[in-house]
C-alpha positions as CSV (number, residue, x, y, z in Angstrom):
1,X,0.0,-0.1,0.1
2,X,1.4,3.5,-1.0
3,X,0.7,4.8,2.6
4,X,2.8,2.3,4.2
5,X,5.5,2.5,1.8
6,X,6.2,6.1,2.5
7,X,5.5,5.4,6.2
8,X,8.5,3.1,6.2
9,X,10.8,5.3,4.2
10,X,10.1,8.2,6.9
11,X,10.8,5.9,9.7
12,X,14.1,4.6,8.3
13,X,15.1,8.4,8.0
14,X,14.0,9.0,11.2
15,X,16.1,6.3,12.8
16,X,19.3,7.6,10.8
17,X,19.2,10.9,12.0
18,X,17.7,10.6,15.6
19,X,16.1,14.2,15.2
20,X,13.4,14.0,12.6
21,X,10.0,15.2,13.6
22,X,6.6,14.1,12.8
23,X,5.8,17.0,10.3
24,X,8.6,16.0,7.9
25,X,7.7,12.3,8.5
26,X,3.9,13.0,7.6
27,X,5.0,15.1,4.6
28,X,6.6,12.4,3.1
29,X,3.8,9.9,3.8
30,X,1.7,12.2,2.4
31,X,3.7,12.8,-0.7
32,X,4.3,9.7,-1.3
33,X,0.7,8.8,-1.3
34,X,-0.1,11.6,-3.5
35,X,2.5,10.5,-6.2
36,X,0.4,7.5,-6.8
37,X,-3.3,8.1,-6.3
38,X,-5.6,10.4,-8.2
39,X,-7.1,12.6,-5.5
40,X,-10.0,14.9,-4.9
41,X,-10.5,17.8,-2.4
42,X,-12.2,17.5,0.7
43,X,-12.7,20.1,3.6
44,X,-13.5,19.7,7.5
45,X,-16.1,21.8,9.4
46,X,-14.8,25.1,11.1
47,X,-17.8,24.9,13.5
48,X,-16.3,23.1,16.8
49,X,-17.6,25.3,19.3
50,X,-20.7,23.0,21.0
51,X,-22.8,26.0,21.5
52,X,-23.0,27.6,18.1
53,X,-22.2,24.4,16.2
54,X,-25.1,24.3,13.3
55,X,-24.2,21.1,11.8
56,X,-23.8,18.2,14.5
57,X,-27.6,18.7,15.9
58,X,-28.9,17.6,12.4
59,X,-26.9,14.2,12.3
60,X,-29.1,12.3,14.8
61,X,-31.7,10.9,13.0
62,X,-32.8,7.2,12.1
63,X,-31.2,5.9,9.0
64,X,-28.8,8.8,8.2
65,X,-25.5,6.9,7.8
66,X,-23.1,9.9,9.0
67,X,-20.5,9.2,11.3
68,X,-21.1,11.6,14.3
69,X,-18.3,10.2,16.4
70,X,-15.2,11.6,14.7
71,X,-14.8,15.2,14.6
72,X,-14.0,17.8,13.1
73,X,-16.7,16.4,10.8
74,X,-16.1,16.0,7.1
75,X,-18.1,18.5,4.8
76,X,-18.3,16.4,1.9
77,X,-19.8,13.6,3.9
78,X,-22.7,16.2,5.0
79,X,-23.0,17.6,1.9
80,X,-24.4,14.0,0.5
81,X,-27.1,14.4,2.9
82,X,-27.8,18.3,3.6
83,X,-27.6,21.5,2.1
84,X,-24.8,22.5,4.4
85,X,-24.8,26.1,3.4
86,X,-28.6,26.3,4.5
87,X,-27.7,24.6,7.8
88,X,-24.9,27.3,8.4
89,X,-27.2,30.0,7.7
90,X,-29.7,28.8,9.9
91,X,-32.6,30.1,8.2
92,X,-31.5,33.7,8.6
93,X,-32.2,35.7,5.5
94,X,-29.5,36.5,3.2
95,X,-29.6,39.1,0.4
96,X,-29.3,38.1,-3.1
97,X,-26.7,39.2,-5.6
98,X,-23.3,40.8,-5.0
99,X,-22.9,41.8,-1.4
100,X,-21.4,45.0,-0.2
101,X,-19.0,45.5,2.8
102,X,-21.6,45.6,5.3
103,X,-23.7,42.7,4.2
104,X,-20.5,40.6,3.9
105,X,-19.8,41.2,7.6
106,X,-23.1,39.9,8.7
107,X,-24.0,37.6,6.2
108,X,-21.2,35.7,4.7
109,X,-17.4,34.9,4.5
110,X,-15.3,38.5,5.1
111,X,-13.5,37.6,1.9
112,X,-14.5,35.3,-0.8
113,X,-12.8,34.4,-3.9
114,X,-13.8,32.0,-6.5
115,X,-12.6,30.8,-10.0
116,X,-15.0,28.7,-11.6
117,X,-14.2,26.2,-14.3
118,X,-12.9,22.6,-14.9
119,X,-10.6,23.2,-11.9
120,X,-12.3,25.6,-9.5
121,X,-10.7,27.5,-6.9
122,X,-12.6,28.8,-3.6
123,X,-10.6,30.6,-1.1
124,X,-12.2,32.4,2.0
125,X,-10.8,34.8,4.7
126,X,-12.2,35.2,8.1
127,X,-11.5,37.2,11.2
128,X,-11.0,35.2,14.4
129,X,-11.3,37.5,17.6
130,X,-12.4,37.4,21.1
131,X,-12.5,40.9,23.1
132,X,-13.9,40.1,26.5
133,X,-14.4,42.1,29.6
134,X,-15.5,40.8,33.0
135,X,-14.8,40.5,36.9
136,X,-14.2,37.5,39.1
137,X,-16.3,38.8,41.9
138,X,-15.3,36.3,44.3
139,X,-11.6,37.7,44.3
140,X,-12.7,41.4,43.3
141,X,-10.4,40.7,40.1
142,X,-11.0,42.3,36.7
143,X,-10.3,40.2,33.7
144,X,-10.4,40.3,30.2
145,X,-9.4,38.7,27.1
146,X,-7.9,40.4,23.7
147,X,-7.8,37.5,21.0
148,X,-7.0,38.5,17.2
149,X,-6.2,36.2,14.5
150,X,-7.8,34.9,11.1
151,X,-8.9,32.0,9.3
152,X,-8.0,31.1,5.5
153,X,-9.8,28.1,4.0
154,X,-9.5,27.0,0.3
155,X,-10.0,24.5,-2.6
156,X,-7.6,24.4,-5.2
157,X,-8.7,22.7,-8.3
158,X,-10.1,19.1,-7.5
159,X,-7.3,17.8,-5.8
160,X,-6.3,20.1,-2.4
161,X,-8.2,21.5,0.4
162,X,-6.6,23.4,3.1
163,X,-7.0,25.4,6.0
164,X,-4.7,27.7,8.0
165,X,-5.3,29.7,11.2
166,X,-3.4,31.9,13.6
167,X,-4.5,33.4,17.0
168,X,-2.6,35.9,19.2
169,X,-3.8,36.4,22.7
170,X,-3.3,38.5,25.7
171,X,-5.4,37.9,28.9
172,X,-6.2,38.5,32.5
173,X,-7.9,35.1,33.6
174,X,-10.1,34.4,36.3
175,X,-8.7,33.2,39.7
176,X,-9.2,29.4,39.1
177,X,-7.6,29.4,35.8
178,X,-4.7,31.8,36.8
179,X,-3.7,29.0,39.5
180,X,-4.1,26.4,36.8
181,X,-1.8,28.4,34.3
182,X,0.7,28.9,37.2
183,X,1.0,25.3,38.0
184,X,0.9,23.8,34.5
185,X,2.5,26.7,32.5
186,X,-0.2,26.4,29.8
187,X,-3.3,28.2,29.2
188,X,-6.1,25.7,29.0
189,X,-6.5,24.4,25.6
190,X,-4.1,26.8,24.1
191,X,-0.8,25.8,25.1
192,X,2.2,27.6,26.5
193,X,2.1,30.9,28.5
194,X,4.3,33.7,29.5
195,X,3.6,36.8,31.7
196,X,2.1,39.9,30.5
197,X,2.3,42.8,32.6
198,X,1.5,42.1,36.3
199,X,-1.3,39.8,36.2
200,X,-1.8,38.7,32.7
201,X,-0.5,36.2,30.1
202,X,0.5,36.3,26.5
203,X,0.2,32.8,24.3
204,X,-0.7,32.2,20.8
205,X,-1.7,29.5,18.5
206,X,-1.8,28.1,15.1
207,X,-3.3,25.2,13.2
208,X,-3.8,23.9,9.6
209,X,-4.3,20.9,7.4
210,X,-4.0,19.8,4.0
211,X,-6.6,17.3,2.7
212,X,-7.1,15.1,0.0
213,X,-9.6,12.3,-1.0
214,X,-7.9,9.2,-2.6
215,X,-11.1,8.3,-4.9
216,X,-14.1,7.2,-3.3
217,X,-13.1,5.5,-0.1
218,X,-10.0,6.9,1.1
219,X,-9.1,10.4,2.7
220,X,-5.3,11.5,3.8
221,X,-4.8,14.5,5.9
222,X,-1.6,16.3,7.1
223,X,-2.5,18.5,10.1
224,X,-1.7,20.4,13.1
225,X,-4.6,20.7,15.1
226,X,-7.1,18.7,17.4
227,X,-9.3,15.6,17.1
228,X,-12.4,14.6,19.3
229,X,-13.6,10.9,19.2
230,X,-17.3,10.5,20.8
231,X,-20.7,11.7,20.6
232,X,-20.7,13.3,24.1
233,X,-19.6,16.8,25.3
234,X,-16.6,15.1,27.0
235,X,-14.5,11.9,25.6
236,X,-12.8,9.4,27.4
237,X,-11.0,8.2,24.3
238,X,-9.4,11.1,22.8
239,X,-10.9,15.0,23.1
240,X,-10.0,18.5,22.1
241,X,-9.3,19.8,25.5
242,X,-5.5,20.1,25.3
243,X,-3.3,22.1,22.8
244,X,-2.7,21.2,19.1
245,X,-0.5,18.9,17.7
246,X,1.2,17.6,14.3
247,X,-0.5,14.5,13.1
248,X,-1.4,12.4,9.9
249,X,-4.4,10.7,9.5
250,X,-6.1,8.4,7.1
251,X,-10.1,8.0,7.2
252,X,-11.4,4.9,4.9
253,X,-15.0,4.9,4.4
254,X,-16.9,1.9,2.9
255,X,-20.1,0.3,3.2
256,X,-21.6,1.3,6.8
257,X,-18.1,1.5,8.2
258,X,-15.6,4.5,8.8
259,X,-12.2,3.6,9.8
260,X,-9.4,6.1,11.3
261,X,-6.0,5.8,11.3
262,X,-3.8,8.7,12.9
263,X,-0.3,9.1,13.8
264,X,0.6,12.2,16.2
265,X,3.4,13.7,18.0
266,X,2.9,14.9,21.5
267,X,5.2,17.1,23.7
268,X,6.1,16.3,27.5
269,X,6.3,19.5,29.1
270,X,8.5,18.2,31.8
271,X,9.9,21.7,33.0
272,X,8.3,25.1,33.2
273,X,11.4,26.9,33.8
274,X,13.1,25.3,30.7
275,X,14.9,28.1,28.9
276,X,13.2,29.0,25.5
277,X,16.0,27.7,23.0
278,X,15.5,24.2,24.9
279,X,13.4,21.5,23.2
280,X,10.8,19.5,25.1
281,X,10.8,15.7,25.2
282,X,8.3,14.3,22.9
283,X,6.6,11.1,22.2
284,X,4.6,9.5,19.4
285,X,0.7,8.2,19.4
286,X,-0.9,5.9,17.1
287,X,-4.7,5.6,17.3
288,X,-7.0,3.2,15.8
289,X,-10.9,4.1,15.5
290,X,-13.4,1.7,13.6
291,X,-17.0,3.0,13.7
292,X,-19.8,0.8,12.5
293,X,-23.3,1.8,11.7
294,X,-25.3,-1.6,12.4
295,X,-28.9,-1.0,11.0
296,X,-30.6,2.5,11.1
297,X,-30.1,3.3,14.7
298,X,-27.3,1.9,16.4
299,X,-23.5,2.2,16.0
300,X,-20.4,0.8,17.6
301,X,-16.8,2.4,17.8
302,X,-13.7,0.2,18.4
303,X,-10.8,2.1,19.8
304,X,-7.2,1.9,20.7
305,X,-4.3,3.7,21.0
306,X,-0.5,3.3,22.1
307,X,1.7,6.1,23.4
308,X,5.5,5.9,23.4
309,X,8.5,8.0,24.3
310,X,10.6,9.2,21.0
311,X,13.7,8.4,23.4
312,X,14.0,6.0,26.4
313,X,16.5,4.3,28.5
314,X,17.9,2.3,25.3
315,X,18.4,5.2,23.3
316,X,16.6,7.1,20.5
317,X,13.6,5.2,19.4
318,X,11.8,7.5,17.0
319,X,8.7,5.9,15.1
320,X,8.2,2.3,16.1
321,X,7.5,0.4,12.7
322,X,5.5,-2.2,14.8
323,X,2.8,0.5,15.5
324,X,2.5,1.9,12.3
325,X,0.6,-0.8,10.7
326,X,-2.9,0.2,10.2
327,X,-4.5,-3.1,10.7
328,X,-2.8,-4.8,13.9
329,X,-3.7,-4.6,17.5
330,X,-1.4,-2.9,20.0
331,X,-1.4,-5.0,22.9
332,X,0.9,-7.9,21.4
333,X,2.8,-5.5,19.3
334,X,3.7,-3.5,22.6
335,X,4.3,-7.0,24.4
336,X,6.6,-8.1,21.9
337,X,8.9,-5.2,22.3
338,X,9.0,-5.5,26.1
339,X,6.0,-3.8,27.2
340,X,7.3,-0.3,28.0
341,X,4.2,1.4,26.5
342,X,0.9,2.8,27.3
343,X,-1.8,1.0,25.5
344,X,-5.6,2.3,26.0
345,X,-8.7,0.3,24.3
346,X,-12.3,1.3,24.4
347,X,-15.7,1.5,22.8
348,X,-18.0,4.1,21.8
349,X,-21.7,3.4,21.4
350,X,-24.7,5.4,20.2
351,X,-28.4,4.4,19.9
352,X,-31.0,6.7,18.1
353,X,-34.1,6.0,19.9
354,X,-36.2,8.4,17.7
355,X,-35.7,11.5,15.6
356,X,-33.3,14.2,16.8
357,X,-32.3,12.3,20.0
358,X,-29.3,9.8,21.0
359,X,-28.6,7.7,23.6
360,X,-24.5,7.3,23.8
361,X,-21.6,6.2,26.0
362,X,-18.0,5.2,26.2
363,X,-15.9,2.6,27.8
364,X,-12.1,3.1,28.3
365,X,-9.8,0.3,29.5
366,X,-6.1,0.8,30.4
367,X,-5.7,-2.7,32.0
368,X,-8.0,-5.2,32.5
369,X,-7.8,-8.6,34.8
370,X,-11.3,-10.0,35.3
371,X,-10.2,-11.9,38.6
372,X,-8.9,-8.5,40.3
373,X,-12.1,-6.8,38.9
374,X,-14.3,-9.4,40.5
375,X,-12.3,-9.7,43.7
376,X,-13.5,-6.4,45.0
377,X,-10.0,-5.4,46.5
378,X,-9.9,-2.5,44.5
379,X,-6.5,-3.3,42.5
380,X,-4.8,-0.1,41.8
381,X,-4.3,-1.3,37.8
382,X,-8.5,-1.5,37.4
383,X,-7.9,1.3,34.9
384,X,-11.3,1.9,33.6
385,X,-13.8,4.6,33.1
386,X,-17.3,4.9,31.5
387,X,-19.5,7.4,30.1
388,X,-23.2,7.4,29.6
389,X,-25.4,10.2,28.1
390,X,-28.4,11.5,26.3
391,X,-29.1,14.3,23.9
392,X,-32.3,15.6,22.4
393,X,-32.4,18.3,20.0
394,X,-35.8,20.0,19.2
395,X,-36.8,18.8,22.7
396,X,-40.6,18.4,23.3
397,X,-41.0,19.2,19.8
398,X,-40.0,22.9,20.4
399,X,-37.8,23.9,17.4
400,X,-34.2,24.7,18.5
401,X,-34.8,23.8,22.1
402,X,-31.8,21.3,22.7
403,X,-30.9,19.3,26.1
404,X,-28.0,16.8,26.7
405,X,-27.2,15.3,30.1
406,X,-24.1,13.1,30.6
407,X,-22.2,11.1,33.4
408,X,-18.5,10.4,33.3
409,X,-16.5,8.2,35.7
410,X,-13.0,7.2,35.7
411,X,-10.9,5.3,38.3
412,X,-7.6,6.4,39.8
413,X,-4.3,6.1,37.5
414,X,-6.2,5.6,34.3
415,X,-4.2,7.4,31.6
416,X,-1.1,7.5,34.0
417,X,1.9,5.2,33.5
418,X,5.0,4.2,34.8
419,X,6.9,6.9,32.9
420,X,5.1,10.5,33.1
421,X,6.4,10.8,29.2
422,X,4.2,8.0,28.3
423,X,1.0,9.3,30.0
424,X,-2.0,10.2,28.1
425,X,-1.4,13.9,28.0
426,X,0.2,16.8,25.5
427,X,1.6,19.8,26.6
428,X,0.9,19.4,30.4
429,X,-2.9,18.7,29.8
430,X,-5.0,15.5,29.5
431,X,-6.0,14.3,26.2
432,X,-9.1,13.0,27.1
433,X,-11.2,14.4,30.1
434,X,-9.9,17.9,31.8
435,X,-10.1,16.5,35.3
436,X,-7.6,13.6,34.2
437,X,-8.7,10.5,36.6
438,X,-9.9,9.6,39.7
439,X,-13.4,11.2,39.5
440,X,-17.0,11.1,39.1
441,X,-18.9,13.9,36.9
442,X,-22.2,14.8,35.8
443,X,-22.9,17.7,33.5
444,X,-26.0,19.1,31.5
445,X,-26.9,21.5,29.2
446,X,-29.9,23.5,27.8
447,X,-29.7,25.7,24.8
448,X,-32.3,27.5,22.8
449,X,-32.1,29.6,19.8
450,X,-34.7,32.1,18.2
451,X,-33.2,33.4,14.9
452,X,-30.2,35.2,16.0
453,X,-30.7,35.0,19.9
454,X,-28.9,32.1,21.5
455,X,-29.5,31.2,25.3
456,X,-27.4,28.5,26.8
457,X,-27.5,27.2,30.6
458,X,-24.9,24.5,31.8
459,X,-24.6,22.8,35.1
460,X,-21.6,20.6,36.2
461,X,-21.1,18.6,39.6
462,X,-17.9,16.5,40.2
463,X,-16.2,14.8,42.9
464,X,-12.4,14.5,42.2
465,X,-9.6,12.9,44.1
466,X,-6.8,15.2,44.0
467,X,-3.2,14.9,44.5
468,X,-1.6,16.9,47.1
469,X,1.8,17.8,48.7
470,X,2.3,16.2,52.1
471,X,4.5,18.2,54.0
472,X,5.2,15.4,56.5
473,X,6.9,13.4,53.8
474,X,10.2,14.3,51.9
475,X,9.5,15.5,48.1
476,X,11.0,12.1,46.7
477,X,8.3,10.0,48.8
478,X,5.2,12.0,47.8
479,X,2.3,9.7,47.3
480,X,0.3,9.8,44.0
481,X,-3.4,9.4,44.7
482,X,-4.2,8.5,41.0
483,X,-5.9,11.8,40.0
484,X,-2.8,13.5,38.5
485,X,-2.0,11.6,35.2
486,X,1.4,13.2,35.1
487,X,2.5,11.5,38.0
488,X,4.1,8.1,37.9
489,X,1.9,5.5,39.0
490,X,5.1,3.8,40.9
491,X,4.4,6.7,43.8
492,X,1.0,4.8,44.8
493,X,0.6,3.7,48.5
494,X,-0.2,0.2,47.9
495,X,-1.5,-2.4,45.4
496,X,-5.0,-2.7,46.8
497,X,-7.5,-0.5,48.3
498,X,-8.0,2.1,45.6
499,X,-11.4,3.9,45.2
500,X,-12.5,6.9,43.2
501,X,-12.2,10.2,45.4
502,X,-9.3,8.9,47.3
503,X,-6.6,11.6,48.1
504,X,-7.8,15.0,48.6
505,X,-11.5,14.4,47.8
506,X,-12.6,17.7,46.1
507,X,-16.5,18.8,45.2
508,X,-16.4,20.7,42.2
509,X,-20.2,22.9,41.4
510,X,-20.1,24.9,38.2
511,X,-23.2,26.7,36.8
512,X,-23.0,28.8,33.7
513,X,-25.7,31.1,31.9
514,X,-25.2,33.3,28.6
515,X,-27.4,35.0,26.3
516,X,-25.8,35.7,22.6
517,X,-27.0,37.5,19.7
518,X,-25.3,35.9,16.4
519,X,-24.3,38.8,13.9
520,X,-22.7,36.5,11.4
521,X,-23.6,32.6,11.1
522,X,-20.6,32.0,8.6
523,X,-18.0,32.7,11.4
524,X,-20.2,32.6,14.4
525,X,-19.5,36.4,15.1
526,X,-21.6,37.2,18.4
527,X,-22.2,39.5,21.3
528,X,-22.5,38.0,24.5
529,X,-23.3,38.4,28.2
530,X,-22.7,35.5,30.4
531,X,-22.5,34.5,34.1
532,X,-20.4,31.8,35.6
533,X,-20.4,30.5,38.9
534,X,-17.9,27.8,40.4
535,X,-17.2,26.4,43.9
536,X,-14.3,24.1,44.9
537,X,-14.4,22.8,48.3
538,X,-11.9,20.0,50.0
539,X,-10.8,19.5,53.5
540,X,-7.6,21.6,52.6
541,X,-9.1,24.6,50.6
542,X,-12.2,26.2,49.6
543,X,-12.7,28.6,46.6
544,X,-15.6,30.2,45.2
545,X,-15.8,32.7,42.3
546,X,-18.8,34.5,40.6
547,X,-17.4,35.7,36.9
548,X,-19.4,38.1,34.9
549,X,-18.3,38.8,31.4
550,X,-19.2,40.7,28.2
551,X,-17.9,39.5,24.9
552,X,-17.6,40.3,21.2
553,X,-16.2,37.1,19.5
554,X,-16.2,34.5,16.9
555,X,-17.2,31.4,18.6
556,X,-15.5,28.6,16.4
557,X,-13.3,26.6,18.8
558,X,-14.0,24.7,21.7
559,X,-12.5,25.7,25.3
560,X,-13.0,23.6,28.4
561,X,-13.4,26.1,31.3
562,X,-15.8,23.8,33.4
563,X,-13.3,21.9,35.4
């Protein structure tokens, strides 16, 4: 297969030099495939903010063969079932004919250039911004965000689709997020931060992709961005919670099946004081996900991934050839090289009981021994979690009234590993749930849209067993309670007796409400006023915040601040 041949070539170069990076590897892989295959362009949805996504809510219909569990969504697949332009416009009137500057600002892409013909070209340019003012009333702290950026999307002829985006930010964050940045060195979902003024932070982010369709069944994508697997608000398999990362992926769609193969490179942010000219250690991850639509209402997804360090005690390892074959199981391959790596498996399930509704769930498994599970002795390596949820669009027959409720539970030490570099994280953030592990969480949403007005309500309650510093113990004898996935599992206190909530049991209550006025549906430009309340309590600390904010923004990306 052309894809495998190119990857073998890239791997050989990686092993020879010892410093080859995934971007170059992926370029070689994609370039080798393109030299053989005749391709057609395809693009991905830019609407990845759950509160302003006009596309996902249309997909939960009996008999519709769309795959809803791999995001970002493929626009070419949606176009086979929907008029996507009409969905994006959301029944809002758009003037006909040539638009003037003001009409483009409120109705269409900011800049759009088209060249018709046998090899058509379409290029669009849109602003991305978030100008936000508010106050953290619990700490009498003024907060603000100043984000400026832009997105360029295009299709060049029939062979190439692309996307590129750049965002520059300065902000003063609420106290609980400010504490997170101080401890992790990163802004949630937006990467590494440096100080700005007395209380602020400066950070930036870029993303992009090149995408090709290899005939009817196979799509190849080279990207620097995020991915999400699941039908819920959270994902226990792979979420878009962390910073962007370089990756190359292949999607194969045939019959009622869609298969994803992805190779990604992640950074291990091991030292917050690292000088600016030093490179962070990095690791690789390979992901398999097979989604099968069974009948007209049920789908089953089978998932596995493996994480390994680019360099370990044996030397520089690079990309392991045993993992890049798209059609193998990882556990035997991982065992054959000495079992040094972190393998996770799982399932994603969805059932559509009636139109516009879905019951969904996930199971994640990092270790599984049936006798330990049935013994009731709470073995430390019973590393599993699950999700159950329900969502209903046009609830009670009321157009544009949507509800969703979800429960997530993950045992201690899930996603962690013997060596912190091989955990399921990237840039000091979790690649799955933002709470890491050792938690129970319930989260619910209600949204309503009337023409350009959007109402959004949410409520979250969680019990999280956090790790903490015990002053009675030396620094090298601190205990891991299984909540922090960036701590080695070797630091646990015993082999049995581990329960959810152990360590510093912390209750987190989080509620939010916002009203927004949508100015432009093409780029989700809106004016918004919101209220957010958060309370965190444990035996060692209690925090309470009430956040009021006003924003003028383009809401295209998902950020998870409810943790």
